[in-house]
C-alpha positions, 0 to 999 in steps of 0.5 A, a space after each residue: 500500500 502507498 505510504 501515508 503522508 506522515 510516513 513520507 514526511 518522516 522518511 524525508 527528514 531521515 533522508 535529509 539528516 543522513 546527507 552529511 554522513 561519510 557513506 554516500 548513498 542515494 536517498 529515495 523519496 518513495 518506496 521503490 524509486 521512480 515508477 512509470 505510471 499510466 496516463 492520465 494521472 491525478 497526483 499530489 500538488 506542486 506545493 508539496 513537491 517544493 516543500 519536499 525539495 526544501 528538505 535537501 541538506 545544504 552543500 558546499 554552496 553555502 554562500 548562495 541560495 539553493 536552486 532545485 532542478 529536476 534532472 533527466 538523463 537520457 542514455 540509450 534505447 534498444 529494440 525500437 521499431 526503426 532504422 532512423 535516428 529517433 529523438 526524445 521529447 520531454 515535457 514537464 510543467 510549461 517546458 517541452 524540449 527535444 533531444 539531439 538525434 540518436 547515434 546508432 551503434 548497438 543501441 540508440 545512444 543519446 547520453 544527454 542530460 536536461 535540468 528543469 527548474 523546480 522553483 516555480 510553484 506551478 511546476 507540474 507533478 507529471 514528467 512525460 518522456 516520449 520517443 519519436 521517429 522523425 520523418 526522413 528528409 525525403 518526406 513531403 512537408 505535409 507529412 512532417 507533423 506525422 512523426 512516428 510515436 515509438 513509446 513513452 513513459 510518465 513519472 510522478 515527480 513526487 516519487 523522484 529521488 532527491 540527491 545532493 553531493 557528495 551522494 553518488 550519481 544515480 544509476 540509470 535504469 531500463 524501462 519498458 516503453 508504453 503506448 508504442 503499438 504491438 512492439 515494445 522497446 526498452 529505454 534507459 534513463 535516470 531522473 532525480 531532483 538536485 541542485 546547482 551543486 550537482 556535477 551534471 549541472 554544468 553540461 546539462 541543458 537548462 531551462 534558464 539558458 534556453 539550450 544555448 551551448 555557449 551559455 554554460 558557466 566556465 572557468 578561464 585561466 590567463 596565460 602565463 606571461 613573461 617580460 622579455 628583455 632584449 639588450 641591444 649592445 652593438 653591431 659590426 660590419 654593418 656596411 661593406 668595406 668598399 663603402 666610404 665611411 661617412 657619419 651614418 645613423 643606425 637603428 635596431 628595430 625588434 618585433 614580437 607579434 604586434 609589439 614593435 620597439 626601436 633603439 635610439 639612433 646611433 651615429 658612427 663613422 667606423 661601421 660599429 654602432 653601439 647602443 647598450 639599450 634595453 627593449 622589453 616585450 610581453 610574451 605568453 606561454 607556450 612560446 610559438 612566436 619569433 623575435 625579429 631584429 632588423 638593422 636600419 640605416 637612417 638616410 635623407 631619403 628614408 630608412 633602409 633595412 640592411 639585414 634581419 635576424 630571427 630568434 625563436 623564443 624557445 631558445 631564450 634563457 630564463 632568469 629570476 633575478 638580475 644576474 647577467 646572462 650570456 650574450 650572443 652574436 647574431 648574423 644579419 641576413 639581407 633578403 634583398 637578393 635582387 639588389 646584389 646584397 645577399 652576402 651581407 655579413 653584418 652582425 649584432 650583439 645581443 643579450 636576451 632573457 626572460 625576466 621571471 622576477 617581475 610581475 606582468 601587470 594586466 590591471 592598474 596598480 591601485 585595483 590589481 588582484 595579484 602581485 606575484 612574479 612570473 617565476 613560480 619558485 618565487 611565490 609565497 604560500 597563500 594567506 587565505 581564500 576568498 569565496 564569492 557567491 554570485 546570487 543574481 540580479 534584480 530590476 535589470 533594464 532591457 538592453 535590446 529588442 528581440 521580436 518587438 520585445 525588450 529583453 536581457 540575456 545577462 551573465 557575470 564575469 569575475 576576475 581575481 589573479 589569473 583566474 576568470 569565472 563566467 556564470 551561465 547566461 540566463 536568457 530573457 530575464 530581468 531578474 536572473 538568478 545564478 547562485 554560483 559559488 567560486 573560490 580564489 586563492 589569496 596571496 596578498 590581502 591588499 588586492 581587489 576582486 572584480 565582478 562585472 555584469 554583461 548582456 550577451 548577444 550569443 542568442 542573436 548570433 545563433 538566430 542570424 540577427 543583423 545585430 549579431 556582430 554587436 559586442 556584449 553590453 556592459 551593465 556595470 561592475 563591482 569591486 571588493 578589496 580583500 583587506 576590507 573583509 573580516 576573517 570568516 565573516 560573510 558579506 551579503 549585499 546588493 550593489 547598484 550596477 552603474 554605467 557611465 554614458 555620455 548622458 550621465 550615470 545610468 543605473 542598469 539594475 542591482 547585483 547581489 553577491 556574497 563574499 567571505 575571506 578565510 585565512 589559511 595561514 597563522 594570523 602573524 603571517 597574514 599581518 607580516 604581509 603588510 610589512 612586505 613590498 607589494 611588487 616583487 624585488 626586481 621592480 625595485 632593483 631594476 624599476 620600470 618607468 611609468 610610461 614603459 609600464 603603461 605600454 607593457 600593460 597595454 600589450 598585456 591586455 591585448 594578449 590576454 584578450 586574444 587568449 581568452 577569445 580563443 576559448 570555447 565558449 569564448 570570453 569576448 574581447 570587450 568583456 576582458 577590456 572592461 574588466 581590466 580597465 583598458 580604457 581608464 587612462 584617457 583624458 577626462 575633465 571630470 577625472 581632473 576635477 575628481 582628483 583635485 577634490 581628492 587632494 583638497 579632501 586629503 589636506 583638509 585635516 592638515 588645514 584643520 590642524 593649522 586652524 586649530 593652532 591659529 585659534 589657539 595662538 589668537 586666544 579664541 579658546 583661552 582654556 586650550 591656550 593655557 593647556 598648550 602653554 603647560 604642554 609646551 613647558 612640559 615638553 621643553 623641559 622634558 624633551 624625552 616625552 615628545 615622541 611618546 606624547 605624539 604616539 599616545 595622541 595618535 592612539 587616542 585619536 584612532 581609538 576615539 574614531 573606532 566608535 565612528 567607524 563605517 558600519 555600512 556594507 562593503 564600499 562601492 562606486 560612489 557617483 557623488 565622489 566621481 562627479 557623474 551627477 554634477 558634470 555637464 554633458 559636454 564633458 562626458 561626451 568628450 570623455 567618450 569621444 574617440 581618438 582622434 576626435 570624430 566631433 565637428 571642428 567647432 565642438 573640438 575648438 570649444 573643448 580646446 579653449 576650455 582645456 586652455 583655460 584649465 591648463 592656464 590654472 594648472 600653469 599658474 599653480 605650478 608656477 607659484 609652487 616653483 616660486 616658493 622653492 626658488 625663494 628657498 634656494 635664493 637664501 644661500 645662492 646670493 642671487 640677491 646679495 643683500 638678502 643672502 647677507 642678511 640671512 647668513 648674518 642672522 644664521 651666525 647670530 642664532 648659532 652664537 646665541 644657541 651656543 651661549 644660552 641653553 636650548 631649553 630657554 630659547 625654545 621656551 622663549 620662542 614658544 611663549 613669543 609665538 603664543 603671545 596674546 593678540 594685544 602684544 601683536 600688530 596687524 602686519 605680517 611678521 618680518 620673517 614672512 616679509 623677508 621671505 616674500 621679497 626673495 627673488 625667483 626665476 619667474 622674472 626670467 621666463 619669456 
């Protein structure tokens, strides 16, 4: 007899409690597992199905919500009355899907898994699986609808087993097909209820992805990148001996893929130019390219290539420090045979090596997710892991129109270190749910995790839309600094997705994520990281210039984008460029203002201290002034207390501010700080303009005039700063002989006074004089300030 509701509920409770046991086993919600039933069927309600599903024990996906799916794995069939390639149709709830045609061997094979969402309360209580023999290609079009029915099965979804890893996979089972006529075939399948933690979930056909094969969640890895240092030393026999030796300019050009660099021109009369110049490139493993050197002579009529040399990257030595590597001479070959210079005998002296002691920057330094050097033997052990749960989005804005209806096919990409993750693409949903969890190793807590949301055009590509070539639309991103996370605490929050457009800031929706940092090393080791330099030692031993770093970073971004675009499914170029902020260093009037206000905000505390000192000096708060006098006397007569007093004062300030620490969620992009709400439209339009500009000449002229006004202000500010520095120099450089004589004489008098009088008495006298009451002062500036302002600078010599 069938079990009573009370018996089924107790069985489900026992089954859920046993998930955490060490012995994996399959728990079945009924007595004999899934049983085929004959149509029609009148079973339990969908609400009872959902309540049964909710008893599944939590798995390792503890930062995200459980998403319950009905899995159907179609394996194979036998004894079917057909010689064609039958298909399987599955119907459950409002979903009706077809499998791929079977491949014929001994059996009819499919081996395909389907995952149907079970979160909807109107989910059907009946699962229908049927086999059909589609008509051949030679049938007429009016016969297409009359495909041959080979049999089917019906299952009660309340009797389907519940499974959650680490349970073992459910074994498929042979079932006898029903309703297929006099001939009965056998069909092997398995069906169970699981979650997104199931190992079959990533490759299964899913209802929320509409069967898009490129919509699956994937993990990508950035290629291993090296800095290739090519030191060009000298060249010999660059011109034939029969040529008259005139002063000529020679230059060496090196090319690695799309990267081209040249040495400075070298003038020589003896046919042996020298450079001793470093050319640095970015190379990715595996090394399949060649480094090509070309020797060029610069003449009035232009540059002429004298010879070339090719070096495979696989023969170049690797190093992890700044040790010297062996040099080599490369023979230059002239490919210009028709001009009779095929026997060219010039050669170039080089030093080539891969520098594994550098970190190849792919992100801006202030938002970098990794600082490790290329050489693995220089890596330190990880200090922890950061766990990211991408839950979903809410209230997304439709970004495209398909069949007259606005829709969004959203997916998320997260990047930390060399690891990239991409969620599955949820089709046609403004409130997509992913509930996917990922883990990243943390080697430095002062790094940033970046999560971006995008709209996919892959579905339009498969349907042959005319907009298929459009790039994926960026909907915003979130940055999380690992050092702001407390150890072991889960931060679950919803962040606005903001996109800056020429029309201003636009909110595309909200992204909900959960983050947790777990340390795997002792606390002292984690704190010790703060005393270590962020970048590897080679960045300090042989530092790279700022301009050179930006050029190398641009090349790195292009290499990573090309590498990830060759994956399957590809991670698109525009996605990689947006995640790595490849276009963040363009000119922006808005960012100039932002940085100006940031500087003002930084020095605001210093200005407050100066105002407090001035208020104390003018006796506006007499009690504070009296206390300052007492403190002055104490510190002058007991100077050993100066440093402890300052340290204790800073401690009190920090302890007091602990009460007012921010209790808000993790910080996010601040539109107010970014001035996106107060910037005018022309400034934002200029920020998004191409280079070179594509705007009309009158618009460019107006922008240029505005830039000249800004440049004049910056010019004035820099000039004032330079003037103050030159006046300090003028104190002892005798540009003004009288002023320098006065200053030198005063220094001699002060030295004699300090030799004769105790320093404590001098410091006491100076302190009491500085804090004297306003009735003992005049309104004119001090003589020392007047003297300083009269010192000369070089501003009067500028034309």
